[in-house]
N, C-alpha and C positions, 0 to 999 in steps of 0.2 A: 624559392622553392622549398628550402629547408623549413622556413616558417610555416608554410602551408602543411607540410607533412607533420610538423610538431603539433599544429593546431588539430589536425585530424586524429592524431594519436590521443591527445588530451580529451577531445570530444568523445572519442570511442570509449575511453576509460571512464569518463564521467557518465555516459549513458549506461554502461554496464554496471557501474556502482549504483546509480539511481534505480535501475530495474531490479537489481539484486536486493537492495534494501526495501524497496516497495513490496516485492514478493515476500520477503521474509517477515514483514510486519503485518501483512494482510491475513485475515482469517481464512480458513479452508473453504468456507462457503462463498467467498468472494473471488475465488480463482476457478477458471473454467478450463475444460479440455484435459488437463493433466493434474495429478496431485501436486501439492506445493513442492515437495522434494524433487519431483521431476523437472519442474520449471527452474528451480534453483540450480540443478545440474546443467540444464541446457544453457541458462544464462552464464554460468561460470565457464563452461567448456566451449561454447560456440560464440561467446562474447557479443559482438555487435549484432549479428543476425539473430541470435537467441534473445537478446534484449528487445529488439524491435518486434520479434514474433510475440514475446510475452506482452509487451505494451499494446499490441494491436488485437490479438486474439485470446490472450491468456488471462486477462483480468476483467472483472466486472466493473463497469464504469459508474456504478451507482454510488451512493454515499458510503463512506467508510464505516460510519457508526451503525449501530443496530437500528432496524426500521422502527421499532417501538421502544424508545428509550424509557427506562424505568423512572418513575417519579422520584425526585430527590427527597430524602428524608430531612425534614426541618426540625430543629430543636423546638421544644414547647413554647418558648418565648417568641419565636418567629413564625409559628404556625397559626394562621388566622382562624382555622377551624377549632383549634384547641382554645384559643383566646375567646372565641364566641361562646364556648360552653361554660366559661367561668362565670 
């Protein structure tokens, strides 16, 4: 019985830590319903229930990166357009 309780405590802490870090690293545009600081406070003080609420309704499940990534700048010796102009 003690092993089960220890497992539940560790799982609850891991879930809370994961949700807190995920929320802290996301951009404001990827978080729904509340501002980022609101979700962080809920996750911190309500622990497991706050973490589950954030993971279900608080975050946008889309890609983490920007939708239109900027084109990478290549140095002249690696840029095929520049080499064609020579």
